[in-house]
N, C-alpha and C positions, 0 to 999 in steps of 0.2 A: 585593680586589674581584674578581679573576679567579675565585676559588672561588665567589663569589656568582653570577657569570654561569654558571659550570659547573652549579651546582645548578638555576638557572632553566632552562638548556638541557636538563638531564636530565628535569625535570618536564614540559616541553613535549614532549620526545621520547616520554615515556611516554603523554602524552595523544593524540599524533597517530600513533604507529607502528602501533597496531592497525588504524586506519583506512587507512593506507597499504598495509599488507599485504592487507587486504580488497579495496581498490580494484584492486591489481595482480592478485590472484587472480581476481576477477570480470571484469575487463577482458579478461584473456587468454582465459578461458573463453567470454565473450560474443562474442569476435571469431572464434572457431573456426567452421568450416563446420558446418552442422546435420547431425545424423545422418539417414540416409534414413528417411522415414516409411513404415511398412508398414501398409496398410489391413487391417482385420479382415475375414475371410471369414465369412459366415453370422452376422453380428452379430445379437444378440438385441434385441428391442424393449425400451426402458426407459421408465418413467414418471418424467419429470422434473418437479420442482416449483420454480418460481421464486418466491422470497420477497423482498418489497420492504418494508423497514422505512420508515415514513413518518411524519413529524411536521410537520403544517401545510404540506403540499405540494400544495395544491389547484391551483396553477398548472401544475405539470409532470407530475403523476401520470398524467393521461390519455395524454400523449405517450409516457411510459415503458411503460405497459401496451400501447399500440398497437404500439410498436417490438417488443415481445416476441411478440405475436400475429402479427406480420408475418414472423417467422422461418420458415425451412424446417424441418420436423420429421421428414421421411422416415417411417420405420417407427415412430417413437417417439410417445409421447403427452405432452402438456404441460398443466400447471396453473399458473396465476398467482395468487398470494396476496399481498394487501397487508395488512400489519399496521399499522393506523392507531393510532399510539402517542400518547396524551395530546393528541389533536388538538382544536383549538377552531375549525376552519374546515370547509370542505366536502370535505376529502380523501377521506373514506370514500364519500361520495355519488358523487364524480367517478370514483373507482376502480371502483365498482360499475357505473356507466354505461359505462365503457370495457370491461367484460367480466370484470373480476377478481373473485375471491372476497375478501371483506373480513373481517378479524378486528380487532375494536376492543379496545383496552386502555387502562385508566385507572388510573394509580398515580403520584401526585405525589411519592412518596418514592423510588421506583426509576425514574428517568428515564434514557433513553438507548438507543442502538442495541443494545447488548449485551443489555439486559433485554428489549427488544422481540423480538429474535431467539430468546432463550431461551423466551419465552412462546409464540412461533409453533411452535418445534420441539416443545415439550411437547404440542402438539395434533397436529401433522402427522406425528409419528413413529408415531402409532397408526393411521395410514392406509397405503395401499399404494404410497407413493412409493419409488423406488429410489435417488434422489439429489436433492440440493437445490442450487439455484443462487441466489446472493444478489446483488442489484443495488440500487443506491441509487435513490431516487425521481426524481432528475433525470437519469437515465441513458438513453442510446440504445445499442442493441446492433447488432452486425453481423448480417447476414441468416443467416450460418452458425453463429450462437452455439449453438443447440441441437444441431446435428449435430456440431460440433467437440467440444463438451463430452461429448456422449454417446459419441463415439469413445473418449475417454480413460477414461471410466467403464467402458465395455465392456472395456477392457484391464485393468481391475482397479484403477484409480487410487483411492487413499484420499481424495484431495482434489485440487483444481486451482485455478489462477489464470490468468485471461485477461490479455491486454494491456489496460492501462488508461491512456487518454490524454485530453487536454483537447479538448473539442469547439470551443473558441473561441480558438485561439491568435492569431487575427488581431485580437482585440478591443483589445489594448494591448501595449506593450512588456513589461509585467509578465506578462501571460498568455503572451506568446511565450517569455519566459524560463522560465515554469512548464512550458510544453510541452517545452522542451529538458531541463529537470530531470526531467520524467516519462519522457522517452526513456531517460535514464540509470537512474533509480530503478525505473521500472515495466516496462522492457523489457530493457535491457542486463544489469542485475544478475540478473534472472530467467533470461535466456539463459545467463549464466555459471554460476549454480548448477545449472541443468538439465544443462549440458554435463558438469559434474563429478559428476552423479548425486546431487545434494543436494536437500533440500526447499527450494522456491523462495521460500516465504513467502506471506503473505496480505496483500493491499492494502486490504481493506475493501470493495471493489466489484468485481463480476465474478469472484467466486470460487465454488467449488462443494465440497460435502461429500457423500461417499457415506453411505448409511444406516448401514453398519457403522461408519463413523468416528464419527458422532454418538452411536451406541449405546455405543461404547468410550470416547469423550471428549466428554461433554455440553458444549454451548455455554452456559457460564454466566459468561463473561468480562464484568465489569461496569465496567472502567475506560474512560476516554476513548480509550485505545489498545487497544481490545478485539481488533483483528485481530492485533497483535503479541503480545499476551498469550496469545491462543488458539493461535497458531502455535507458541509455545514449548512449550505443553502437548502439542501434536501430536507435536513432535519428541521430547520426553521419553518419549512413549508408543511411540516407534519407528515413527511414521507419516510419510509423505512427501507434500508438496504438489507436484504436477506442473505444468509450465508449458504452458498451452494457447496457444501462439504463433499458432495458426491463426485465432484470432478475437479481436475487440477490443470493448471497451466504452468509451463516451465520456461524460464529464460536463463541465459548464461550470465553469470556475474563476472565482471572483470577481476582478475586475480593479481595483477601486478602493476606497479608503477603509477603513472599519472592518471590512467583510466580509472583505477580503483579509488584513488584519493579524490579525483574530480567528481565521480559519481556520488560518493558518500557526502562530500561537501555540498553538492547540489541538493541532495535529498534532505539532509539535516539542516542546511542553511534555509531551505524553503520552509521547513517546519518551524524553525525559530522565527522566521518572518511571520508565519501565521500566528504564532504565540503573541508576538508583538502587536499584530494588527487586530486579532480576533478575541483574545482572552478577556479584555476589559468589557467589550460589548456583550460577550456571552455571560460574564459574571453579573452584569446589570440585569440581563434578561432572566437569569435564574432567580435573582433576588426579587424580581417582579412576579415570580410564580410560574415561570415557564420551565417546569422541572424536567421536561424531556431533553433540555439542553445541558443538564448537570453532568451527565456522563461524557458527552463530547467535550465539555470544558475540562474535566479531569483528564481525559485522554490527551487533550492538547497540552496540558500542563505536565504530563508525564514525559520527562526528558528521555532522549535516547539512552538505553541502558548503560552504555559506557560512561556517559556524563552523570547519570543517576548514581552509579556505583562510586565514581570519583568523589562526588559531593558527600555521599554517605561515609566514605572513608575519612574525609576531612572532618566531618561532624563527629565521627568516632574519636578523633584525636582531640576534640575540644574538652578541656578538663571540667566539665559540668555534668552532673548526674543525668538530668533529663535529656541532654543532648546525646549522651552515650546510649541510653536506653532506646531513644528514637532511632539512632543509627543502627543498632543491633536488630531492632524490629524490621527496619527497612531492608537491611542486608539479608535477613532471613526470608523475606518475601521475594527478593530477587532470586535467591537460590531456589526457593520453591517454584517460582515461575519457570525458571530454566528447566528444572527437573520434570515438571509436569509437561512442558513443551516437548521434551525428549520422549516422554511416555506417549503422549497422544500422537506424536509424529512417527512413532515406531522407529526411533533412531537406533543406529547400530553402535558398536563399540568404538568405531573410528570417530563418530560424532562426539561421544563422551570423552575420548582421549584428547580430542582437539581443544577441549575446554582448558587443558593445562596451559595453552598458549593465550588464554583470554587476557591475562595482565599485559602482555605485550601488545595485544590488539587494542586495549584501552589506551595505552600510551600512544600508539599510532593515531588513534582517533583524536586524541588531545592535541597532536601536532598539526591538525588540519584547521586550527583556529582562524588563520588569515583567510583561507579559502572559504571557510564556513561563513565568516562575516561578510565576505563579498557576495556570496549566494543569498544571504539573508537580507540584502538591501532591496529596496523597492524597485531599483532599476535593473536587478539581475534578470538575465535572459536565459531561456532554455538552450542548452548545448547538448548535442548528441554525444552519447558515450562512445569513445573510440573502442571498437571491438578488437583491434589488432595491436593494441599497446603491449609492449614487452619491456622488461627491464634488461639491461645489458651489463 
């Protein structure tokens, strides 16, 4: 029986160790003091184009466009383009009334954000834009969004990713926990990669691409995890996404019912699909000496924290010494990661208190198995998150 437990322990160690190494690496880098920022002298004016993919977003698109036009732009120029993708409501009309240029697209066979962006770029790259910024239709941006991103593009950045946080952490315990999770996933981990000089990743909202980047690596990612898919292609091409920590974008996270569970299942199902499709190829390339792909591989193998914690707790219960030590080390790094995320995110006492509900949140995540498997399939399609869902 001891040999059976040993095999179980080895398998669980193999499943959790890559994530533990990645958490340790990013937590240490994220906790380090920031390098001194040197402002550019004689910065050249840039023409930035903000692209907003939108599917049936008539309620929020006007506020998103207004938020962008309210930004400081300095010496730069700004265009806002909404790509109304397979819309059946007044998204296009309201975007136009708010002052945006509208591109309409109808294709029932190729639905989703990745296809919408590919269509927009196929048109916009023929124009005189120096760089493109992508935000979701329910997004608000910080007033320095244009100036901060233009600064990095002026330094020659291939691509960038801003801080991306929840706009409604006070709405429920679930949204408060999501806020804490985003402080880890969308801030601390990016700080860590940036400190070590690595490509920080693309979060799907609040990211930017230089013209030269899109010309070298066209955006034609079509999966429901199009941001992760495209980032891997950028790294393979030798390009780097910089962290624009100076500016933030916010969007509302669903707090109740089917909308919250559907969104989590899509995000994490898409991630598991990328693990299945990309990890073997990345591992082979790393073994061939392409070391820049090692961190993206470890990042891909780092499970969502709820699943990582669950497997570590199972490993802790395995009656084998090496398994228990591995589990304790892994759990210690999870706790450290969350603590540092709260610190760098300047979290308040409500965020810390919300962690008492984390065990229930983990159980809730584990109940999404069927939806997650459906979203992880190769045939899974992008579905807009219902912003009006409520539990009764």
